[in-house]
N, C-alpha and C positions, 0 to 999 in steps of 0.2 A: 195192778200195774198200769201205769199211765202210758198211753199210746203216743208215738211220735206224730206230731201234726205235720202236714205238708208245708205249712208256713215255716216251721223250724228247719226242716230239711232244705228247702229252697233258699232260705235266707242265709243259713250257715254255708251252704255250697257257694252261693254268690259272693259272700264276704271272703271266703278262701280264695276264690278266683281273683277278686279285686286286689287282695293282699299280694298275691303272686305277681299280678300284672303291674302293680304300682312299683315294685322293686326293680323291674327290668329297665335298663338304661339303653337308649338308642342314640348313637352318635352319628352326626352327619360328617362325611368326608367330602371335601370339595376337590374336584379333579379338573385340571385345565385341558379341555378338549374343544374341538370346533363345534360339536353338536351341543346345543344348550340343554337338551333334555337329559343328557348323560353327565352333567357337571356335578350333580350331587348324588352321592350314594349313601344309604343309611345302613349302618352296621350295628349289630347288637353288641353292646358293651358289657360291663360287669353288672352284678346284682347289687343294688343299693339297699342295704339292710335298714338304714335309718328311715327311708321312705316307707318300706314295708312295715316297720314297727309302728310308725305314725298311723298308717292305715288300719292296723290291728286295733289300736285304741279307738279310732273314730268308728270303725265298724262295730266294736263291742258296745260303745255308747248307744249307737243307733239301734242295735239289736235289743238291748235292754229296754230302751224306750218303747220299741214296737211290741216287745213281749209284755210290758207293763200294761199298755193300752189294749192288747188283745185279751187280757184276763179281766178287763172291766175297769181298770184305772182305780181311782179312789173310791172306796166303799164306806158308807156311814155305818159304823157298827154301834148299835144301841142295845 
């Protein structure tokens, strides 16, 4: 049975976190106050599934490329 490498665990965990974070939408709300530091407040909006799906495809391609080169890349079979 093949063991899990730390590369696979860390890369898959990182890609899952990136996928989740890419879908979160942060919206700025502008408030009219006398204090300039309080004029903009950032509020979490909805979850954007399209951005998350695009990140899944990008991370999958990067993971497959990294996995390919970790295993030695192209090998001449004679």
